[in-house]
C-alpha positions as CSV (number, residue, x, y, z in Angstrom):
1,X,-46.1,5.0,-16.4
2,X,-45.9,3.7,-19.9
3,X,-44.0,6.0,-22.3
4,X,-46.7,5.5,-24.9
5,X,-49.0,7.6,-22.7
6,X,-47.5,10.8,-24.2
7,X,-48.9,9.9,-27.6
8,X,-52.4,9.9,-26.1
9,X,-52.4,13.1,-24.2
10,X,-52.3,16.5,-26.0
11,X,-49.1,18.4,-25.4
12,X,-51.0,21.4,-24.0
13,X,-52.5,19.3,-21.3
14,X,-49.1,18.0,-20.3
15,X,-47.9,21.6,-20.2
16,X,-50.8,22.6,-18.0
17,X,-50.1,19.6,-15.6
18,X,-46.5,20.7,-15.4
19,X,-47.4,24.2,-14.5
20,X,-49.9,23.0,-11.9
21,X,-47.2,20.8,-10.4
22,X,-44.8,23.8,-10.3
23,X,-47.4,25.8,-8.4
24,X,-48.3,23.0,-6.1
25,X,-46.7,19.5,-6.2
26,X,-49.7,18.1,-4.4
27,X,-52.1,19.2,-7.1
28,X,-51.3,16.4,-9.6
29,X,-51.3,12.6,-9.5
30,X,-48.3,11.2,-7.7
31,X,-47.1,9.4,-10.8
32,X,-47.1,12.7,-12.7
33,X,-45.4,14.3,-9.7
34,X,-42.6,11.7,-9.8
35,X,-42.2,12.2,-13.6
36,X,-42.0,16.0,-13.3
37,X,-39.4,15.7,-10.4
38,X,-37.2,13.6,-12.7
39,X,-37.7,15.9,-15.6
40,X,-36.8,19.0,-13.6
41,X,-33.7,17.3,-12.0
42,X,-32.5,16.0,-15.3
43,X,-33.1,19.0,-17.6
44,X,-33.3,22.1,-15.2
45,X,-30.4,24.4,-14.5
46,X,-28.6,24.2,-11.2
47,X,-30.7,26.6,-9.0
48,X,-27.8,27.7,-6.9
49,X,-27.3,31.1,-8.6
50,X,-29.1,33.3,-11.1
51,X,-27.6,34.2,-14.4
52,X,-24.8,36.8,-14.0
53,X,-25.8,40.0,-15.7
54,X,-22.9,42.0,-14.5
55,X,-24.3,43.6,-11.3
56,X,-23.3,42.8,-7.7
57,X,-26.9,42.0,-6.8
58,X,-27.1,39.4,-9.6
59,X,-24.2,37.4,-8.2
60,X,-25.6,37.0,-4.8
61,X,-27.0,33.6,-3.7
62,X,-30.4,32.9,-5.2
63,X,-32.8,31.9,-2.4
64,X,-36.3,30.6,-2.3
65,X,-38.6,30.2,0.7
66,X,-39.2,26.5,1.4
67,X,-42.9,26.9,2.1
68,X,-43.5,28.5,-1.3
69,X,-44.6,26.5,-4.3
70,X,-41.2,26.9,-5.9
71,X,-39.6,25.9,-2.6
72,X,-41.7,22.7,-2.4
73,X,-40.6,21.9,-5.9
74,X,-37.0,22.4,-5.0
75,X,-37.5,20.1,-2.0
76,X,-39.0,17.5,-4.3
77,X,-35.8,17.8,-6.4
78,X,-33.6,17.4,-3.3
79,X,-35.5,14.2,-2.3
80,X,-35.1,12.8,-5.8
81,X,-31.4,13.7,-5.7
82,X,-31.0,11.6,-2.6
83,X,-32.9,8.7,-4.2
84,X,-30.7,8.8,-7.3
85,X,-27.3,9.6,-5.8
86,X,-27.5,8.6,-2.1
87,X,-25.5,5.5,-2.7
88,X,-22.5,7.6,-3.5
89,X,-22.1,8.7,0.1
90,X,-23.6,5.6,1.8
91,X,-21.4,3.8,4.4
92,X,-21.4,0.3,3.0
93,X,-17.6,-0.2,2.7
94,X,-16.1,-1.4,6.0
95,X,-12.6,-0.5,4.9
96,X,-13.4,3.2,4.3
97,X,-13.3,5.8,7.0
98,X,-16.5,6.1,9.0
99,X,-16.8,9.8,8.2
100,X,-19.7,10.1,5.8
101,X,-18.7,11.7,2.4
102,X,-20.4,15.0,1.6
103,X,-23.6,14.6,-0.4
104,X,-23.2,16.0,-4.0
105,X,-26.2,18.3,-3.6
106,X,-26.6,20.7,-0.6
107,X,-29.6,22.8,0.5
108,X,-27.6,25.9,-0.6
109,X,-27.4,24.4,-4.1
110,X,-31.2,24.3,-4.1
111,X,-31.5,27.9,-3.0
112,X,-32.1,27.5,0.7
113,X,-30.4,29.4,3.5
114,X,-29.3,28.1,6.9
115,X,-32.3,29.8,8.6
116,X,-34.7,28.0,6.1
117,X,-33.7,24.6,7.5
118,X,-36.0,24.9,10.5
119,X,-39.0,26.2,8.6
120,X,-41.9,23.7,8.5
121,X,-43.0,22.6,5.0
122,X,-45.5,20.2,3.5
123,X,-43.4,17.4,2.0
124,X,-45.9,16.1,-0.5
125,X,-45.8,12.3,-1.2
126,X,-42.5,11.7,0.7
127,X,-43.0,9.6,3.8
128,X,-46.8,9.5,3.2
129,X,-47.0,13.3,3.3
130,X,-47.2,15.6,6.4
131,X,-45.3,18.6,7.6
132,X,-41.6,18.5,8.6
133,X,-38.8,21.0,8.7
134,X,-36.2,21.0,6.0
135,X,-33.6,19.9,8.5
136,X,-35.8,16.9,9.5
137,X,-36.3,16.0,5.9
138,X,-32.6,16.0,5.2
139,X,-31.9,13.9,8.3
140,X,-34.4,11.3,7.2
141,X,-33.0,11.2,3.7
142,X,-29.5,10.7,5.2
143,X,-30.7,7.7,7.3
144,X,-32.6,6.1,4.4
145,X,-30.2,6.6,1.5
146,X,-26.8,7.2,3.1
147,X,-26.6,4.5,5.8
148,X,-25.2,1.0,5.7
149,X,-27.0,0.2,2.4
150,X,-26.6,2.1,-0.8
151,X,-29.6,1.7,-3.1
152,X,-29.5,1.8,-6.9
153,X,-32.9,1.6,-8.5
154,X,-33.5,4.8,-10.6
155,X,-32.3,3.0,-13.7
156,X,-35.6,1.1,-13.5
157,X,-38.3,2.8,-15.7
158,X,-41.2,0.8,-14.4
159,X,-42.9,3.2,-12.0
160,X,-44.8,0.4,-10.1
161,X,-41.5,-1.3,-9.2
162,X,-39.9,2.0,-8.3
163,X,-42.8,3.0,-6.1
164,X,-42.8,-0.4,-4.3
165,X,-39.0,-0.1,-3.7
166,X,-39.3,3.5,-2.3
167,X,-42.1,2.4,0.0
168,X,-40.0,-0.3,1.4
169,X,-36.9,1.8,1.7
170,X,-38.6,4.7,3.4
171,X,-39.5,2.4,6.3
172,X,-35.8,2.5,7.2
173,X,-36.2,6.2,8.2
174,X,-36.7,5.2,11.9
175,X,-33.9,2.6,11.8
176,X,-33.8,-1.2,11.5
177,X,-34.6,-3.1,14.6
178,X,-35.4,-6.8,14.5
179,X,-35.1,-7.3,18.2
180,X,-32.7,-9.0,20.6
181,X,-33.4,-12.5,19.4
182,X,-32.5,-11.8,15.8
183,X,-29.4,-9.9,16.9
184,X,-28.2,-12.8,19.0
185,X,-28.8,-15.2,16.1
186,X,-26.8,-13.0,13.8
187,X,-24.0,-12.9,16.3
188,X,-24.1,-16.7,16.7
189,X,-23.8,-17.1,12.9
190,X,-20.8,-14.7,12.7
191,X,-19.0,-16.6,15.5
192,X,-19.8,-19.9,13.9
193,X,-18.5,-18.8,10.5
194,X,-15.3,-17.2,12.0
195,X,-14.5,-20.2,14.3
196,X,-15.1,-22.7,11.5
197,X,-12.3,-21.1,9.5
198,X,-10.1,-20.7,12.5
199,X,-10.5,-24.4,13.3
200,X,-9.6,-25.5,9.8
201,X,-6.6,-23.3,9.9
202,X,-5.3,-24.8,13.1
203,X,-6.2,-28.5,12.5
204,X,-5.1,-28.5,8.8
205,X,-2.3,-25.9,8.8
206,X,-1.2,-24.9,5.3
207,X,-4.1,-26.6,3.5
208,X,-6.0,-24.6,0.9
209,X,-9.6,-23.9,1.8
210,X,-10.3,-20.4,0.2
211,X,-11.7,-19.1,3.4
212,X,-14.6,-16.7,4.0
213,X,-12.7,-14.7,6.6
214,X,-13.6,-11.1,6.2
215,X,-16.9,-12.0,4.6
216,X,-18.7,-13.9,7.4
217,X,-21.7,-11.7,7.0
218,X,-22.7,-13.8,4.0
219,X,-23.7,-16.6,6.4
220,X,-26.0,-14.1,8.3
221,X,-27.7,-13.1,5.0
222,X,-28.1,-16.6,3.6
223,X,-29.5,-18.0,6.9
224,X,-32.0,-15.1,7.1
225,X,-33.2,-15.7,3.6
226,X,-33.5,-19.4,4.1
227,X,-35.6,-18.9,7.2
228,X,-38.0,-16.7,5.2
229,X,-38.4,-19.0,2.2
230,X,-41.2,-21.3,3.4
231,X,-43.4,-18.3,4.4
232,X,-42.8,-16.8,0.9
233,X,-43.8,-20.1,-0.8
234,X,-40.3,-21.3,-1.7
235,X,-39.8,-25.1,-1.2
236,X,-36.6,-25.6,-3.3
237,X,-33.4,-23.6,-3.6
238,X,-30.9,-24.1,-6.4
239,X,-27.5,-22.7,-5.3
240,X,-24.3,-22.0,-7.1
241,X,-21.0,-20.4,-6.0
242,X,-17.3,-20.4,-6.6
243,X,-14.7,-21.8,-4.2
244,X,-14.4,-18.8,-1.9
245,X,-16.3,-19.6,1.2
246,X,-17.8,-22.8,-0.1
247,X,-16.8,-25.0,2.8
248,X,-18.3,-22.5,5.2
249,X,-21.6,-22.4,3.3
250,X,-21.6,-26.2,3.2
251,X,-21.1,-26.5,6.9
252,X,-23.2,-23.6,8.2
253,X,-26.0,-23.3,5.6
254,X,-26.4,-26.8,4.1
255,X,-25.3,-28.4,7.4
256,X,-23.0,-30.9,5.7
257,X,-21.5,-33.0,8.5
258,X,-18.4,-31.5,9.9
259,X,-16.7,-34.8,10.2
260,X,-17.1,-35.4,6.5
261,X,-15.6,-32.0,5.7
262,X,-12.7,-32.6,8.0
263,X,-12.1,-36.0,6.4
264,X,-11.7,-34.3,3.1
265,X,-8.6,-32.6,4.5
266,X,-6.9,-35.8,5.4
267,X,-4.4,-37.9,3.3
268,X,-7.0,-40.7,3.3
269,X,-9.3,-38.6,1.1
270,X,-9.0,-39.7,-2.6
271,X,-10.3,-37.1,-5.0
272,X,-9.9,-39.7,-7.8
273,X,-12.3,-42.1,-6.1
274,X,-16.1,-42.1,-6.5
275,X,-16.3,-40.6,-3.0
276,X,-14.1,-37.7,-4.1
277,X,-16.2,-37.0,-7.2
278,X,-12.9,-36.4,-9.0
279,X,-12.4,-33.0,-7.6
280,X,-11.0,-31.0,-4.6
281,X,-13.1,-30.4,-1.5
282,X,-13.9,-26.7,-2.2
283,X,-15.4,-27.5,-5.6
284,X,-17.9,-30.2,-4.4
285,X,-21.6,-29.8,-4.3
286,X,-24.1,-31.1,-1.8
287,X,-27.9,-31.5,-1.3
288,X,-29.7,-31.1,2.0
289,X,-33.2,-30.7,3.5
290,X,-33.6,-28.1,6.2
291,X,-36.7,-28.0,8.4
292,X,-37.9,-24.4,8.8
293,X,-41.1,-23.5,10.7
294,X,-42.6,-27.0,10.1
295,X,-41.7,-27.1,6.4
296,X,-39.1,-28.9,4.4
297,X,-36.8,-26.7,2.4
298,X,-34.7,-28.6,-0.1
299,X,-31.4,-26.9,-0.9
300,X,-29.0,-28.1,-3.6
301,X,-25.6,-26.6,-4.1
302,X,-24.1,-27.5,-7.5
303,X,-20.5,-28.6,-7.9
304,X,-18.3,-26.0,-9.6
305,X,-14.9,-26.2,-11.2
306,X,-12.3,-23.5,-10.9
307,X,-13.9,-21.4,-13.7
308,X,-15.7,-19.1,-11.2
309,X,-18.9,-18.4,-13.1
310,X,-19.3,-21.6,-15.0
311,X,-21.9,-22.8,-12.5
312,X,-24.2,-19.8,-13.1
313,X,-26.0,-21.1,-16.2
314,X,-26.0,-24.6,-14.6
315,X,-28.0,-23.3,-11.6
316,X,-30.5,-21.5,-13.9
317,X,-31.0,-24.7,-16.0
318,X,-31.5,-26.9,-12.9
319,X,-33.9,-24.4,-11.4
320,X,-35.9,-24.3,-14.7
321,X,-36.0,-28.1,-14.8
322,X,-37.1,-28.3,-11.2
323,X,-39.9,-25.8,-11.9
324,X,-41.0,-27.9,-14.8
325,X,-41.0,-31.1,-12.7
326,X,-43.0,-29.4,-9.9
327,X,-45.4,-27.8,-12.4
328,X,-44.4,-24.5,-10.9
329,X,-45.8,-22.4,-13.7
330,X,-45.6,-19.1,-11.7
331,X,-42.0,-19.9,-10.7
332,X,-42.6,-19.1,-7.1
333,X,-41.6,-22.4,-5.4
334,X,-38.0,-22.8,-6.8
335,X,-35.5,-20.1,-6.1
336,X,-32.2,-19.8,-7.9
337,X,-29.6,-18.3,-5.6
338,X,-26.1,-17.6,-7.0
339,X,-23.1,-16.3,-5.1
340,X,-20.4,-14.4,-7.0
341,X,-17.1,-12.7,-6.5
342,X,-16.9,-9.1,-7.3
343,X,-14.1,-9.4,-9.9
344,X,-15.8,-12.4,-11.6
345,X,-19.2,-10.7,-11.7
346,X,-17.8,-7.7,-13.6
347,X,-15.0,-9.5,-15.5
348,X,-16.4,-12.7,-16.9
349,X,-18.6,-12.5,-20.0
350,X,-20.7,-15.5,-19.1
351,X,-22.4,-13.3,-16.4
352,X,-23.7,-10.8,-18.9
353,X,-24.8,-13.6,-21.2
354,X,-26.9,-15.4,-18.6
355,X,-28.3,-12.1,-17.1
356,X,-29.6,-11.3,-20.6
357,X,-31.6,-14.6,-20.5
358,X,-33.4,-13.8,-17.3
359,X,-36.6,-12.3,-18.8
360,X,-36.8,-14.4,-21.9
361,X,-39.8,-16.7,-22.1
362,X,-37.9,-19.8,-22.9
363,X,-35.3,-19.3,-20.2
364,X,-36.7,-17.3,-17.3
365,X,-36.7,-18.8,-13.8
366,X,-38.8,-16.2,-12.0
367,X,-35.9,-14.1,-10.8
368,X,-32.5,-15.0,-9.4
369,X,-31.1,-13.6,-6.1
370,X,-27.5,-12.7,-6.7
371,X,-25.2,-12.3,-3.7
372,X,-21.9,-10.7,-4.6
373,X,-19.3,-11.3,-1.9
374,X,-17.4,-8.2,-2.7
375,X,-14.0,-8.5,-1.0
376,X,-12.7,-5.6,-3.1
377,X,-9.9,-7.6,-4.8
378,X,-9.7,-10.0,-7.7
379,X,-6.9,-12.4,-7.0
380,X,-4.3,-9.7,-6.6
381,X,-6.0,-6.8,-8.6
382,X,-7.8,-3.9,-7.0
383,X,-11.0,-2.4,-8.5
384,X,-9.2,0.6,-9.9
385,X,-7.1,-1.7,-12.2
386,X,-9.8,-4.3,-12.9
387,X,-12.8,-2.4,-14.3
388,X,-14.0,0.9,-15.8
389,X,-17.3,1.0,-13.9
390,X,-18.0,2.5,-10.5
391,X,-19.3,-0.8,-9.1
392,X,-18.7,-4.5,-9.9
393,X,-22.4,-4.9,-10.3
394,X,-23.0,-2.2,-13.0
395,X,-23.4,-4.8,-15.7
396,X,-26.7,-5.8,-14.0
397,X,-28.3,-2.4,-14.6
398,X,-29.3,-3.7,-18.1
399,X,-31.9,-5.9,-16.3
400,X,-33.6,-2.9,-14.6
401,X,-33.2,-4.8,-11.3
402,X,-32.5,-3.1,-8.0
403,X,-28.9,-3.2,-6.7
404,X,-28.2,-3.0,-3.0
405,X,-24.7,-2.3,-1.8
406,X,-24.5,-3.6,1.8
407,X,-22.0,-3.3,4.6
408,X,-21.0,-6.8,5.4
409,X,-20.3,-5.9,9.0
410,X,-23.9,-4.7,9.7
411,X,-25.8,-7.8,10.5
412,X,-29.3,-6.3,10.9
413,X,-28.9,-4.6,7.5
414,X,-27.9,-7.9,6.0
415,X,-31.1,-9.5,7.4
416,X,-33.1,-6.6,6.1
417,X,-31.6,-7.0,2.6
418,X,-32.3,-10.7,2.6
419,X,-36.0,-10.0,3.5
420,X,-36.2,-7.3,0.9
421,X,-34.6,-9.4,-1.9
422,X,-37.0,-12.3,-1.3
423,X,-40.1,-10.1,-1.2
424,X,-39.0,-8.4,-4.4
425,X,-38.3,-11.6,-6.3
426,X,-41.5,-13.2,-5.3
427,X,-43.6,-10.2,-6.2
428,X,-42.0,-9.2,-9.5
429,X,-40.3,-12.3,-10.8
430,X,-37.1,-10.4,-11.5
431,X,-33.4,-10.7,-10.6
432,X,-32.1,-8.7,-7.7
433,X,-28.4,-8.1,-6.8
434,X,-27.1,-7.9,-3.3
435,X,-23.5,-6.5,-3.3
436,X,-22.1,-7.2,0.1
437,X,-18.9,-5.2,0.7
438,X,-16.4,-6.9,2.9
439,X,-12.7,-7.8,2.6
440,X,-10.4,-10.8,2.3
441,X,-8.4,-11.3,5.5
442,X,-5.9,-13.8,4.0
443,X,-4.4,-14.1,0.6
444,X,-6.0,-15.6,-2.5
445,X,-5.6,-18.9,-0.7
446,X,-4.1,-19.8,2.7
447,X,-0.6,-20.4,1.3
448,X,-0.4,-16.9,-0.3
449,X,0.6,-13.6,1.3
450,X,-1.6,-10.7,0.3
451,X,1.0,-8.3,1.6
452,X,3.1,-8.9,-1.5
453,X,0.7,-7.1,-3.8
454,X,-1.7,-5.2,-1.5
455,X,0.5,-4.1,1.5
456,X,-1.6,-1.1,2.6
457,X,-4.9,-2.8,2.4
458,X,-3.5,-5.8,4.2
459,X,-2.2,-3.6,7.0
460,X,-5.6,-2.1,7.5
461,X,-7.3,-5.5,7.5
462,X,-4.8,-7.0,10.0
463,X,-5.5,-4.1,12.4
464,X,-9.3,-4.6,12.1
465,X,-11.3,-6.7,14.6
466,X,-13.4,-9.4,13.1
467,X,-17.1,-8.8,12.3
468,X,-18.1,-11.1,15.2
469,X,-15.8,-9.1,17.6
470,X,-17.2,-5.8,16.5
471,X,-20.8,-7.0,16.7
472,X,-20.2,-8.6,20.1
473,X,-19.0,-5.2,21.4
474,X,-22.1,-3.5,20.0
475,X,-24.4,-6.1,21.7
476,X,-22.6,-5.6,25.0
477,X,-23.1,-1.9,24.8
478,X,-26.8,-2.5,24.2
479,X,-26.9,-4.7,27.3
480,X,-27.9,-7.8,25.2
481,X,-24.8,-9.8,25.7
482,X,-22.2,-10.3,28.4
483,X,-18.6,-11.2,28.0
484,X,-19.2,-14.5,29.7
485,X,-22.1,-15.3,27.3
486,X,-19.8,-14.5,24.4
487,X,-17.1,-16.8,25.8
488,X,-19.7,-19.6,26.3
489,X,-21.0,-19.3,22.7
490,X,-17.4,-19.5,21.3
491,X,-16.5,-22.4,23.7
492,X,-19.6,-24.4,22.7
493,X,-19.0,-23.9,19.0
494,X,-15.3,-24.9,19.3
495,X,-16.0,-28.0,21.4
496,X,-18.6,-29.1,18.8
497,X,-16.0,-29.0,16.1
498,X,-13.5,-30.8,18.3
499,X,-16.0,-33.6,18.8
500,X,-16.7,-33.9,15.1
501,X,-13.0,-34.0,14.5
502,X,-12.5,-36.8,17.0
503,X,-15.3,-38.8,15.5
504,X,-13.7,-38.4,12.1
505,X,-10.4,-39.7,13.5
506,X,-12.1,-42.7,15.1
507,X,-14.3,-43.6,12.0
508,X,-12.6,-42.2,9.0
509,X,-14.4,-44.2,6.3
510,X,-17.6,-46.0,7.1
511,X,-19.9,-43.0,7.3
512,X,-18.6,-41.6,4.0
513,X,-19.7,-44.4,1.7
514,X,-23.3,-44.0,0.3
515,X,-25.0,-47.2,-0.6
516,X,-24.7,-46.5,-4.3
517,X,-20.9,-46.3,-4.0
518,X,-20.3,-49.5,-2.1
519,X,-19.5,-51.6,-5.2
520,X,-18.0,-48.8,-7.2
521,X,-14.6,-49.2,-8.9
522,X,-12.1,-47.3,-6.8
523,X,-9.1,-48.0,-8.9
524,X,-6.9,-44.9,-8.9
525,X,-6.6,-43.0,-12.1
526,X,-3.3,-44.1,-13.8
527,X,-0.6,-41.6,-14.0
528,X,2.0,-42.3,-16.7
529,X,5.4,-40.7,-17.1
530,X,6.5,-39.5,-20.5
531,X,10.2,-39.3,-21.6
532,X,11.0,-35.8,-22.3
533,X,14.5,-36.3,-23.8
534,X,15.9,-33.3,-21.9
535,X,19.6,-33.7,-21.2
536,X,20.9,-33.2,-17.6
537,X,23.0,-30.3,-18.9
538,X,20.0,-28.4,-20.4
539,X,18.0,-29.2,-17.3
540,X,20.7,-27.6,-15.1
541,X,21.2,-24.6,-17.5
542,X,17.5,-23.7,-17.5
543,X,17.3,-24.3,-13.7
544,X,20.2,-21.9,-13.1
545,X,18.6,-19.2,-15.3
546,X,15.2,-19.5,-13.6
547,X,16.7,-19.2,-10.1
548,X,19.1,-16.3,-10.8
549,X,18.2,-12.7,-9.9
550,X,19.2,-9.5,-11.8
551,X,22.1,-7.6,-10.3
552,X,20.9,-5.0,-7.8
553,X,17.5,-6.6,-7.4
554,X,16.3,-7.3,-3.9
555,X,13.7,-10.1,-3.6
556,X,11.1,-10.3,-0.9
557,X,12.6,-12.4,1.9
558,X,9.7,-14.8,2.0
559,X,10.1,-15.5,-1.7
560,X,13.8,-16.0,-1.3
561,X,13.4,-18.5,1.5
562,X,10.2,-20.4,0.4
563,X,10.9,-20.6,-3.3
564,X,14.3,-19.8,-4.7
565,X,16.3,-21.6,-2.0
566,X,14.1,-24.7,-2.3
567,X,14.3,-24.6,-6.1
568,X,18.0,-24.3,-6.2
569,X,18.3,-27.3,-3.9
570,X,15.8,-29.2,-6.0
571,X,17.9,-28.6,-9.1
572,X,21.1,-29.6,-7.3
573,X,19.5,-32.8,-6.0
574,X,17.5,-33.7,-9.1
575,X,14.1,-33.0,-7.6
576,X,11.4,-33.0,-6.4
577,X,10.0,-29.9,-8.3
578,X,6.7,-28.1,-7.5
579,X,4.1,-27.6,-10.2
580,X,4.9,-23.9,-10.9
581,X,8.6,-24.8,-11.4
582,X,7.7,-27.7,-13.7
583,X,5.6,-25.3,-15.8
584,X,8.4,-22.8,-15.9
585,X,10.7,-25.5,-17.2
586,X,8.4,-26.7,-19.9
587,X,8.5,-24.0,-22.6
588,X,12.2,-23.1,-22.3
589,X,13.0,-26.8,-22.6
590,X,11.2,-26.8,-26.0
591,X,13.1,-23.8,-27.1
592,X,10.0,-21.5,-26.9
593,X,9.3,-18.3,-24.9
594,X,7.9,-19.1,-21.5
595,X,4.2,-18.7,-20.8
596,X,2.7,-20.7,-18.0
597,X,0.0,-22.9,-19.6
598,X,-1.8,-23.5,-16.3
599,X,-2.1,-20.7,-13.7
600,X,0.4,-21.2,-10.9
601,X,-0.2,-20.1,-7.3
602,X,0.1,-16.5,-6.2
603,X,3.5,-16.6,-4.7
604,X,4.9,-18.7,-7.5
605,X,3.6,-16.1,-10.0
606,X,5.8,-13.5,-8.4
607,X,8.8,-15.4,-9.7
608,X,7.6,-15.7,-13.3
609,X,9.3,-12.5,-14.6
610,X,12.7,-14.1,-13.8
611,X,11.6,-17.3,-15.5
612,X,10.8,-15.4,-18.7
613,X,14.4,-14.1,-19.2
614,X,16.0,-15.7,-22.3
615,X,18.8,-18.3,-21.9
């Protein structure tokens, strides 16, 4: 409903409509009914009690029969309350207790008694009308709005969009059931994502890979969206993401050859060469064509440096250019798909800047699907110390786009969210945000220990089975998977990776060189040493200061063993020094206060306070 409509309708007519709605919510147009529901909820007094006039009778609970006109109006307000606030008690965070939080509004608050809950009542436009008891209405509202997905959409003032969203959401009242085949596929993707990370960890121990462990549900969601793209008219996907989970996405979504990925972990891989594209393996892009239901789907993942969100405007620009090249005037054939981290989405200004371009004529790309891999920690900082907003995605409310908070350990809900997001984007040409709650099983990278800065969260995560293990148990309870079948799936996946690893060992180079790179200059980038002029005495003095501890201070045993002991030995022997130690030496040697010019690793940063003490 356009706000300008109020300038065209006499006030007395609006008042009459309002009174009619109060007498009988079904007597007015559904759009007016929705508006009056919002008006009453936003401006009306809490109906729990009447005004206290000093008598005992006046302080008793104010009740209203649910079948009365006023009662139906209160039920409409209760329904709207769930639509607006249901996400506050939804169970989308796998690390929180399974007990559902109490909904902010109770039937008693609306003036209903316990005996009223089983009274039949006409529910108006909710669930296509009909008669239900108040208890049945509340149970359905709980299933729809307080389940594994929390919905935020009442910041959208376009009633057509809101009505479409509510129609789709209300179909969840009877549960989400895609059938055994989809559930088995989801389980397969969870296992494949989990075992890929496990294989890398065992074959290339200690190597950084910025794993997806704890967020494997992203692979389920992405695969479900890709399989629905051709039917929705999408032929090209422009993707962007940071380094967290990139190798897993390359392997299991873009199907980059495993032997190529494995080679990039070996000493023979040269990032400075044309093959290395002058960057580390978890920053590299890739292009692939997947065949889905007889159609070719072209997927291009852009390369991305360590600046997490730098790739976001690049993806939008490439998508816009591809739409121009394909003469995709309606912007239905090229889909921008961007993966974010929760801390980066809320913390980096470039996100808000590019979001603000999404509906502008000169920049729009027909809507971007945003997947936030919300592992509830930004490097070492928890949400309570990282942002003022309730959710990491609150910045996206300015677009009036729907925001779905999804449990990353609920595969069928992830599939539903992917389906919903693609339908919404194709219909309305707007951005949509999928905020997948999960966790980070390891530290910031595989050489860091999360227990240093988040010991309680780390303890909960270590005691928690993987998403694949949890879902395997659920499928066995449904009779759709046996333990032997699960073992066979895991065995086949592991053997496939072993085979690719052996192929890489036997043929480490020939398959890597594309034709265009055969004659490329592979001369390594020169690395020159510069004389610093630091005397050995000053070097030793600074080294002693940086490796001393204050009296009475007890250092974490791992830091003592892995860092201080090694650094003391390096100073005694004259080297070698790690990067973080070299950075710590740099500023004091110049006679200036220390401030690391380049961000060192997590564990190294725990030693920086000692490095900042003056000589």
